[in-house]
N, C-alpha and C positions, 0 to 999 in steps of 0.2 A: 629582410623586415627586422625591428626590432626581436619582436618577441621571437623569430628562431633563433636568433644570433645569439639570445638567451639561452637559450636551451642543449644551444650545440657548447656551450661557452659551460655548462651545468652538466653535460655529459665527457669533456674531457676532460674535468677536476675532479669527478665523482664518478665510483662508477655503480652499477646496481648493485652490486653486493652490498655497497656501502650506505645506498638508501633506501634494500629494503624496491626499490623502483624496478621494474623490467621493461623492457620493449615491450609492446603486441608481438610483434612476430614471433617470440619464443611462447607465446600460449599456449601453443598446439604441442610441447614436450613437458607441459607445467604438470605441476605434482594432481592435478585430478584429471589427467589422463586424454581430454578431451578427445573420447573414441567418436562419442559424435555428442555434440550439444544435449544436452538433457533436459524436460522444461516440465517440472509437474506440480512443482510446488506451489500450497495453496496461500492465495491473496487471500484479498477482505471476502468476511463474510463467510471462510472456510473453503471456500472454491483457490482451483489452480488460476496457477499467474503467470504467464508465458517467462517474464524475466527473473521468474526464484530460482531457477536450478532445477537440480531433483532428481527422481531415480528411472526416467520411462526414456527409454531407447526412440530416440522418433525414427528412427528404423523404422519399426511397427507400425503399421497400417490403424489407423486410429479404429478403425470397425474390431483388429484384434487385440485393443488392448485393455479390453475389459472398463471401456467410460462410463459412469455413470450417465441413467439414461435421462433426459433435461426431464424437469416439470409440465404440466401444462401450460403455467404461465413464461417459462424459460422459452417454450418448443415458438408460442407464437409471438415473441419477442424477435425469438431466432429470423421467422419465416417473414418477420413483416423487414429486417433488413436486408434479408435476400432479396424483398421488392424495391430497392434501392431506395428508398423514403430515409428523410431522415429523423432520427427517434431520438426518446431518450427511456434508457432502463433504467429503473430504479424499486422501489422497493426498504421495507425494514430491516436490519442487520440481522445476519442470517439466511438471507431467502438468494442466496447463490449469484451477488450479480461479476462478483468478476469471475467466479468459474462460467458463465454464459460467453462471457465476454470474450475470455480467454477463445472459448472454443470458436465463438466469430470470427476472429482472428487469425487463428490455424486452419480456420474451415478457405480462407479468405485467400491466405497464403498459398495454401497448396492448390489453388484454381489462379495461381498468380495474379490477380487482382492487386492494385497499387494502393494499398491501405500504409495510414501512417499512424503510431500508435503515439500516444503523448497523455500531460496530466496537467494536473493545477500545482502539485508541489512536486519535488525532490523526491520525498516517500513514495508516493502514488507511482513516480513515473519509474521509479527501482522497485516495487511490486507489478509492471504491466508492464515491462520489459521498452519502456519509450524513451521518451526525452521529456520535460520539461515543457510546458506550453508553448513560454517566452522564450526558449532555445528552438524551436520546430521554426517560429513564426521568423525569427531574429528580430524580433521588435524591440527586443532589449527589456526594459524595465517598464513600459511604456503602459498604461492602466487605461486609458479613455483614445478618442479620436483626435483629440487636442494634441495630448503628448504626444502618439503618433503622428503628426502632424511636425510638430517638432523635431522630433528623437528620427524620425527615418527622411527629412531633409530632402523630399522629391525622390526617394529612391538611392539617392548617393551612396548610402551609408548599408546598403545592403547587398549581403555577399552576392558572386551568382550561385553559387552550391545553394545557399537558401532559395532564390529565386527557381533555380528547376527542380528544386525537389518540392514546393509549392504547387506548383505546375503540374509537375508528376503523379501528386495525388491526386485517387478517387475517390478513396473515403479516406475520414478522420476519425478516428477516437480520441475521445478527450473524456478522462477519468478524476472524479472529485469534481463535478462539474460545478456541485454546491458555490464551491472555495473560488469560483469565480463572479464578479459582476457582470452585470448583463451590461453595463457600460466595457467592460472590457471586451463579452464577446461581441458586439455591435464593430468594436476597433479590429475585432478579428475578420470580421465578416469584410469589412472597408477594406483593410488590409488585403485578403485574399483576391478581393473583388479586380484592384487596382494592380496587383501582383499579374493576376493572371486575362487582365483587362478583360475583365467580361461585367454584365450590369445586375446581373442574379446576385441573389444572396451566400456569400458564401460559396462566390464564384460556379453558381451549382454544385457544390461536393455533397458527397454523403457526409452528412454527420449523426455520427453516433454519440451521443454522449451517457454518461455513467454517472450514476450516484442518487443521493439518498437528499435531498434539500431540507430533511427534518433532525440532520443531521451535525453535519460540518458548514457552518455559519460562513461567507465570504469573510475575506480580513479586510477591515478597512480603515484605511489611515486616519486617527482624528480630525486631521486638518482637512479631511477631505468627504463630500457628501456625492457619491453617485447619484447619477439623475434616475438609474436604476439599479437596485440594489443587486435584486438577484438575476440569473442567466435568463430565466421565463419569461422576464420582466423586457427583454433586448428589443427593441426592436423588431430584430434580423430575425430573433428567436419564431416571432408570428410569421414573418415573412417568408421562411423555409418552411412552413407549417408543422414543428416536429411533431410528430405520434409521441403518445404518453406510454409505455408500455410498465407495468409496476406487478414487480412477481411479487407472489401473497402464499405462496409453499414454504412453509420456514424447514430451513432443516439444520436449524442450529438446538431449538428448547421446541420441546414434544410437553412441556409440563404445562397443560391447557388454563388452569389459571392464573400461572406467570405469564402465561405468551397474551393472555386477553387484558391484564394491569400495562404491561410492556406498551401494550397497541393504545393502551389508553394515554400512558405517557409521555407516549412518543408525539402525541398532539398537543401535550401541556398539559392532559385534564389526572390530575388526581385526584377521585374523590377518597369519599369517607369510606368506602370497600379495598380500596388502594393502600390507605395510608395506615390501615387498620392489618392489610395482607404486609405489608415491607416491616411496621412493627414487631413483626415476632419475630426478624431477624435481625434485628437489632442485639449486639452483642453475639450473634450465634458462633456455638465453639467448633473451628475448624482445624482443633490440632495444634499442634506448632508449629511455628514461623508459616504461616498463611501467607500469601502472596495479597497485597497491600494496593491497591490503586487510587494515585491520588491525582488533584488537578495541574499539583506544580513539576518543575524538575526537581529544583530545589527540596524540595519533601521525599522526592524518588533518590535524588541520591543520597542524602544525609542515611536514607533506611539503606540501601545497596552498602553503604561502605562500613555501615554500624552492623550489620548481619555478617559482612566477609572477616570483618575484622575480631568478633570475636570466638571465631572457631583458631582450633590450635594446631601445627601442625607449616607445611611449606608452604609458600604463598607462590603461585606459578605464574609468570607471566607470558600471553602468548604472542606474535606480533605477525601480524596477517600478509602474506606477500601479495606484493602489489602489483600489478602492471598497468602502463600506460604513461599518459600526461598526466603531471602532480596537480594539471587546476583541475582536471576532469577528474580524481580520486581525493583530493579536496571532495569536490559534489558529493560524490557514492559515497565517502565516510562520513557527510553530514546527514543523509540521507538513509543510512541503514540502521535499522534496530540492534545489529551482533556490531560491535563494540574492534576496532583495527587493531585494539589492545586490549586484550584480553585477560582480568586477573581470576584465577581462581582457584576457594583450595578444596581439598576431599571434603565431603559434605559441605560443599556450599549449596543453597540453593538456586537452582539454574532456570533458565524456561528454555526450550525447540524454538528457533529460530524458522526453520523452512520448517517442508513435511517431508516423509521417506514414503515412498511405498513401495510394495514387491507387485511384480507383474509374472503370473505363473500361471500357465493354460488357460488363455484370458480373460483371465480377472485380477481386479485388481484388489491387494490389500496392504493394510496400510501398519505402519512402523511405527509412525511419532506424526504430529502434525503441528502445525505453527501455533506457540500459545502454551503448550503440555509442558507440567512444572514437572521437577523430578531434584533427586540431589544427585552430584556426583559419586560416583564412587572410585573410578581411576582415571586417572590425566596422565598424559602423554608425557616424554621427555623430549627436550627440546624447548627450545624459544621461537619456534613457527611451524606452522601447521605440517605433517609430514602425510603420505599417502597413505602410507602403513599403517595411521598411528589414530586416534580416536579420541575422546573427551567423552566416556562410561558413563552412564544414568540410569539411575532406577529410578523411572517413572511414580509421581504419588498416585494413578489407576493400575501399579506394581508392571511388573517386569523391567529388563534391562537392555537396554540399547543402546549402540555404540553410533554418535555423534561424527561422522567421517568426516573432512575439511568438504565444503561447497563452496560455487564461487559466485560472487554478486557482481552485476556485472552492469556500469552505466552503457549507453547508448544513444546514436542521432535518432535522429526519429524515420530514415531509412534504415534501423536496426543495425549499422553497425557498430561493433564495439570499440566504444574508443579508451575504457577502462574496469577493471579487471580486481577485485579484491577476494583473497580465497581466505576463508578461515574457517574455525571450526562454529556450527550453528546454533551457540548459547549463548546468554545474555545472563547476568546475575536476577534472580527474581524473588528480592525480598520485597519488590516494589515496582511497579513501573507508573508512570502515567496514564490519564484516559484517551488522551490524544493516539500514545502509542501503543496502546491496543486496541483501536480501531481496526477490526477485520479478525479480533483472533477470536478466538472459540476457546473460553476457560470452563474447568470441571471445579474450581473452587477460587473465591476474593475476598476480599474484607476491603468494603467498598464506602470512601469517605470522598460524600461529595458537598461537602458544609463551603467549600470552596467556589464552587461553581461560579462560572463568568461570564458565559456566554450557551445562549439558547442549547437544546437538545443534547448538551451535555449529560447532566441525570440517565440520559435517558442510553446516548454511548455507552457510558461504563455500566449499569445496571445489562443492559441488553448483550453484555460481552459472557453472560455466565449461561452456563447449558441450562440451571437448574435453580430451580430458587435452592434445595438445598445447599447445593456451594454459595452459598450466597451470606455474605455476613456483612453488617450497619456500621461505621462506627458510631451510626446518630442516627438519630429519628430523620426519617425524610419529610419534607413539609412543601403545601405550595408551592415557599417561595424559593424552594432548589428546584422544582419543575417547573418549565415554561418552554412554552416552543414562540417560534417567532409568525402570527398572524397570517401575515402572506402568506407566507411557506402552506400555512395550515390550508388556507383558501384552495393555492392552487390543487392540494391536491381533494379539496372536497369537491372541485369542480369538474374531475376528472369522470 
């Protein structure tokens, strides 16, 4: 095959040492040790995600790991999943959607149940330790049934391995379901029915959808108008009878008034009391070099570059250690919050991009979590991550922690690792986009939502903060900044 011969030519002419890319079989001798796959880092909503790596030994039985107990609403959702029906696990930011889903997936795999894990975006797919939904289905970039019929061409272009995995799966998890249109969901159902020769919606498989329709809307090209914009509007959604489970206990914010105002902002309601409450945070002093949340990458890149440039001392650059195919590595790096080429100086403001836990005496304690911010106090020698080296960070909340090298992976829907990137789990944090802050819990930040361009964007930005005392607003928040999709509001009101 042409692709295979190209890879062979590359391997003959460029060695792994020269390219920084190493074949996957060498992973077990890589610097991260691979004692056993350790995966307990938090994904969205400050919860664990199977693909995030971490500090937990999977050889330890779950009952002995000191895992946090599920909340009542999480327990009800988990019981519904065990019942075998198709469910939507949803709720505001901070209610533990990702943590719950990680527990559900882990339990299914411990029972050897055939579960496939995928997500609507590359970033979400890395977080849940799966693949993108497009890759899993093998439908290329088809967005509706008409495009699917054109692209699949009666199955001639569907790889046999894709056909086998779709037929084998009993349960399919789809994270960030809010970013898929209803047209896509109907195409997915039709595709599964066709591949599995079934007359049932989604070929009779159990579907577990995860996400909040009031946070991340579908991305619809300007030249297309879907028949069903949202997943819950799809014919297949109603045919399969998706049962909605709203998670209600918030694990991020405990400030009652702040939580109440966020709840109204989530549904697009900024009343006079809410506007007055937020007005008090305009220009609030958060100390030197506070983290800034912007809506555009351009503003973030400029802020981070300027912050690093003004520091004295030697700038060090760390290149990730890469394993796997170049194509999959490129996909992984595009979807990873941690840059593969990391430029740092002592004194730089950084954010930890993984969770790190200790397990002792049957209990779990936290060293740091995804979104914790601090200042670099020590940098490793060398240009690549080393097992005995770490970036030392003094956290804004106190204490110095070691950010040891960790591995990010991209998998196919069967859970097979296709590419791995090993890097120090930090990134510059003078600024970050609201989109990339999705799922983080922040102690403090200056939030600029003056250029919100999508429904729910203001809510996503504001709800990252743990307390209102950690919030500083770059300007007044008015009703023109806060809005929600009416169809989504009606969907939740009807539940």
